[in-house]
N, C-alpha and C positions, 0 to 999 in steps of 0.2 A: 611840673607838667611840661614846661618849656624845654627842659633838658631832655626829658623822655622823648619828646617829639623830635628834637635835634638828632638823637641817636637813631630814631626810626627813619628819619629822612636820609641820614647817612647810609643806613642799611639798604634803603630803596635805591639810592644812587649807586652804591657798590654792586647791588644785584643787577641793575640795568647795565652797568659797565661790564660785568661778567658775562651777561647775555650777549652784549655787543662783541666782545672779544671772542666768545665761543662761535658766533656766527661768522666772524671774519676768518677764524682758523678753518672752519668748515668750508667757507668759500674758497680758500686756498686749495684745500683738498679736492673740491669739486672741479675747480679750474684746471688743476693738474691732471685730473682724470679725463676731462674733456679735451684738453689741448696739449698735454705733455708737460714735462718738467722744465723745459727751456724758457725762461722768462723773455728772452729776446725774440722768441717766435710765438709767444703766448701772451697777448696783450691783456687778457682777462686775469691771468695769473700775476703778471707784473703789477697791475693795479691793486689786486688783493694784497700782495706782499707789501706794497707801499702803505696801504691802510693799516696793516698789522704793525708795521714799524712805528707809525704815528701813535698807536695804542700801546707802545712799549712791549709788544709781544717779542719774546726772546728769539734769537737766531735758531736755537735748537728746536723750539716748537714749530717755527716756520719750516725748517728743513724736514722735520718729521712729517708735517702735513703734506708737503710736496711729494715726498717719497711714498707716502701712503696712497695718495691720489694717483700717482703715476705708476703704481704697482712695482716700485723698486724696493727690494728687501722682502722680509717675511710678513710685515704688517700691511696687508693689502686691503683696499677699500671695496666694500660691497654695499652700494647704495642704489636705490631705485629712483628714477626721475618720474614724478607724477605731476600732471597739470590738472588743477581744479578750476572750473569755470562757474560763474554765477553772478549774483548781484548783491551789492551792499544796500543798506536802507536807501530809500528814495530812488530806487531803480538805477543805481550807478553800476554799470558793468565792471567786472574785474576778472582778472586771471591770476591764479596763485600757483607759483612753481614750488614744488616740494622735492627735497632730496632726503630719502628715509631708508633706514636699514630694517624697518618693520612696518609694512603696509597695514597690517592688522591693527596696529596702534594708531597710525596716522589718520586713516579714513574716518574712524569714529570721532576723533578729535576735530577734524574738519567739519563734520556734520554738526557737531556741537557749536563750533564757532560761527557757523552760518545760520544759526537759529533766528537771528535778528535780520537776516537777509534771505537770499534764495540760492541754494546750491543746485546748479544745473547739470545736465548731462554733458559728456565730452562732445565738443564741437558746437555747443549751444550758443556761444557768443563770441567765438574767435573772429567771426566775420566783422565784428565791430572794432577790431584793432588791426593795425599794420604790424607785420612781423618783420622787424628791421634790425640793423646794427646800430648800437647806441654808444657813442663815445662822449664822455663829459670831461672837461679839462679847464684849466685856468692858466692865465698868462700874466706875468708881473706888470706888463705895460698896459695900462688902462686904455691907451690910445691904439692898441693893436687892432688891425683891420680884420674884423670877424668875417666879412664876406670873402675877402681874399684868402684867408686861412681855410674857410670852408671849401672853396673851389679847389685850391691846391691840394687839400687833403682828400678830395674826391667825395665829399659829402653831397647828398641829395638835398638836404635841408639843414639849417643851422639857426640857432637862436641864442640870445644872451641868457646867462644863468647866474643868479646872484647867490650870496651867502645864505639869504633867507630861504632860498629854494633848495639848497644843498649845503649843509654846514661843513662839508669837506672843502668848500671853496672859501679861502680866506677873505675877510672883508677888505675892500679897497683894491681888488685886482679884477681883471677881466675874465669872467667865467663864461663858458659856452657849452651847449649841447649840440653835437653833430649827429645827424641821422644818415646812415649809409646803407648800401646793399648789405645783406647778411654776410656775403663773402668778402666784403671790403673793410671789415672792422679792423683787422690787424694792420693793413696798409695805411689806413687813416690814422691809427694810433701812432704808428712809427713816424709818419710825416710830422705829426704834431709835436712829438717828443724831440725830433731833430730840429725843430724850429722854435724852441723855447717854451713850449707848452708843457704843463704838468698834467698828465692823464690820471684821472681818479676813478674812472669807470670805462671799461671797454668790454662790451658783451652784446649778445643777441637778445632782444626783448620785444615787448609789445607796446605800441603807442596808440592810444585811442584816436579814432577817426573824428569823433565829436564828443562834446562834454555837456551833460545835463546842467540846466540852470539850478543853482542851489542858493538859498538864503543862508545867513550866518548860523541859524539854529540847525538846519539840515546839514550844513558843512561840518559842524561840530559832531553831530551824530555819526556821520560817515567816517570822520577822522577817528572817532573812538572805536568804531567797528574795525577799521583797517589796522589800527594799532594793536588790537587784540589778536588779529591774525598774524601780524608781523612778529609778535612776541613768542609765537610758537617756535620751538627749537628746530623743527624740521623745515620750516618755511624759509626759502631762500630769496624769493622775490614776490612782490605783490604789484601787479600792474592794474591801475584803476583809472576810469574815465573821470578824473577829478583834478582840477588845477589848484 
């Protein structure tokens, strides 16, 4: 029985890793579609490619994904960007961003996933979030001056970010999240990279204006709900009012 469980556990781990790699490759494609194939001018693409390299995605796969997204060559991308709004259990607001090649498939899947929550109409809860630029990065110097970096990078807000909050941040280094105007994401990312920071996320997203109080049981239920949504192949981002 123990050996059978070991094989099952390995299969689950491999499946999760495959899903993660698939999402990263899709993120490269989407980033190239939205911002072009030049990593130097597309902070989101650069961050996605760096994540892919950490997952040992081959150069050929990365290049194909970039070309597909940017419309270079014969294999062009046809994806629709859809935003779903609603609530997780315990009235936690969330926004789900989807990139899909088949709306007729994705919409029923989202309705099914939201059965334990509430799927709202378009515009039903965006007012509960700030639509901003988000740059997450880390610096090898734990004594790095976060406030000075935030000001120089042009961020409106900044906060420390740990490995526990984002596992792309190594333990024992200084991690941070910088919030910018939507038009300032690239400039902030460039400044940080030029000044010793490793950028792991650079995108436009949603940050909740307030967060409901949750006990441990409620937090676990919300986490399970959000994980089920994130596991959907078409889901690119889940923004939720939960810390």
